[in-house]
PAROLUM-244064 format. One line per 5 residues: number of its first residue (from 1); for each residue x, y, z of C-alpha. Coordinates in nm, 2 decimals, decimal comma. Layout:
<sites>
NUM = X/Y/Z  ...
</sites>
This chain:
<sites>
1 = 0,00/0,00/0,00  0,13/0,35/-0,09  0,16/0,59/0,20  0,11/0,95/0,09  0,32/1,18/0,30
6 = 0,50/1,52/0,26  0,84/1,35/0,31  0,79/1,14/0,00  0,74/1,46/-0,20  1,05/1,62/-0,05
11 = 1,26/1,30/-0,11  1,16/1,28/-0,47  1,21/1,65/-0,56  0,84/1,69/-0,61  0,84/2,07/-0,54
16 = 1,12/2,13/-0,79  0,94/1,92/-1,06  0,62/2,11/-0,99  0,78/2,46/-1,01  0,96/2,36/-1,33
21 = 0,64/2,22/-1,49  0,44/2,53/-1,39  0,71/2,76/-1,53  0,71/2,57/-1,87  0,34/2,58/-1,90
26 = 0,32/2,95/-1,80  0,59/3,05/-2,05  0,42/2,85/-2,32  0,08/3,02/-2,26  0,26/3,36/-2,24
31 = 0,42/3,30/-2,58  0,09/3,20/-2,73  -0,09/3,51/-2,60  0,19/3,74/-2,72  0,17/3,58/-3,06
36 = -0,21/3,63/-3,08  -0,17/3,99/-2,96  0,11/4,08/-3,21  -0,04/3,88/-3,51  -0,23/4,18/-3,65
41 = 0,08/4,40/-3,63  0,30/4,14/-3,79  0,05/4,08/-4,07  0,02/4,46/-4,13  0,39/4,48/-4,16
46 = 0,41/4,19/-4,40  0,12/4,33/-4,61  0,31/4,66/-4,63  0,61/4,49/-4,78  0,44/4,24/-5,01
51 = 0,16/4,46/-5,14  0,22/4,59/-5,49  0,26/4,96/-5,53  -0,08/5,12/-5,59  -0,12/5,34/-5,89
56 = -0,17/5,71/-5,82  -0,52/5,84/-5,85  -0,58/6,07/-6,14  -0,64/6,43/-6,02  -1,00/6,53/-6,08
61 = -1,09/6,89/-6,06  -1,30/6,97/-5,75  -1,57/7,16/-5,94  -1,67/6,85/-6,14  -2,03/6,75/-6,05
66 = -2,13/6,39/-6,13  -2,43/6,35/-6,37  -2,75/6,19/-6,26  -2,67/5,87/-6,45  -2,34/5,84/-6,26
71 = -2,51/5,89/-5,93  -2,76/5,62/-6,02  -2,48/5,39/-6,13  -2,30/5,44/-5,80  -2,61/5,37/-5,60
76 = -2,68/5,05/-5,80  -2,32/4,93/-5,76  -2,34/4,99/-5,38  -2,66/4,79/-5,35  -2,53/4,51/-5,57
81 = -2,20/4,48/-5,37  -2,40/4,48/-5,04  -2,63/4,20/-5,17  -2,33/4,00/-5,28  -2,16/4,05/-4,94
86 = -2,47/3,94/-4,75  -2,56/3,65/-4,98  -2,81/3,39/-4,87  -3,18/3,45/-4,91  -3,15/3,82/-4,95
91 = -3,09/3,77/-5,32  -3,41/3,58/-5,38  -3,70/3,80/-5,46  -4,03/3,61/-5,51  -4,38/3,72/-5,55
96 = -4,56/3,39/-5,50  -4,60/3,30/-5,13  -4,56/2,95/-5,00  -4,88/2,79/-4,88  -4,91/2,75/-4,51
101 = -4,84/2,40/-4,39  -5,16/2,37/-4,19  -5,23/2,20/-3,87  -5,10/1,85/-3,79  -5,44/1,75/-3,69
106 = -5,58/1,80/-4,04  -5,38/1,51/-4,16  -5,55/1,26/-3,92  -5,68/0,96/-4,12  -5,50/1,06/-4,44
111 = -5,17/0,90/-4,36  -5,09/0,54/-4,44  -4,85/0,33/-4,24  -4,70/-0,01/-4,31  -4,79/-0,28/-4,06
116 = -4,53/-0,43/-3,84  -4,56/-0,76/-4,03  -4,51/-0,61/-4,38  -4,21/-0,75/-4,57  -4,16/-0,41/-4,72
121 = -4,07/-0,23/-4,40
</sites>
């Protein structure tokens, strides 16, 4: 039978092993949290170096007023891009409504079931 006693821990360097293990685990968790915290800054720095040089925008005179067609085109583009971003059922526009499923009790007596002895079950 094993006897649990503090002298067994002291004889087997239990405190030293415990402190070393806790230090290793703490330092590993600290490194992971630092990596997660610095990841956006690291990616921004890498993006700055790897991104191609963007072309300079053409200078447009400030007194230029867009035409009505250009304003409509810009609004349509913004709506189209928002619908593409959202996706899903927002892109489906239907006029016909789906029929209501009705009550479960309306189907009483209209359903067939196979008997327990049927070879087709």
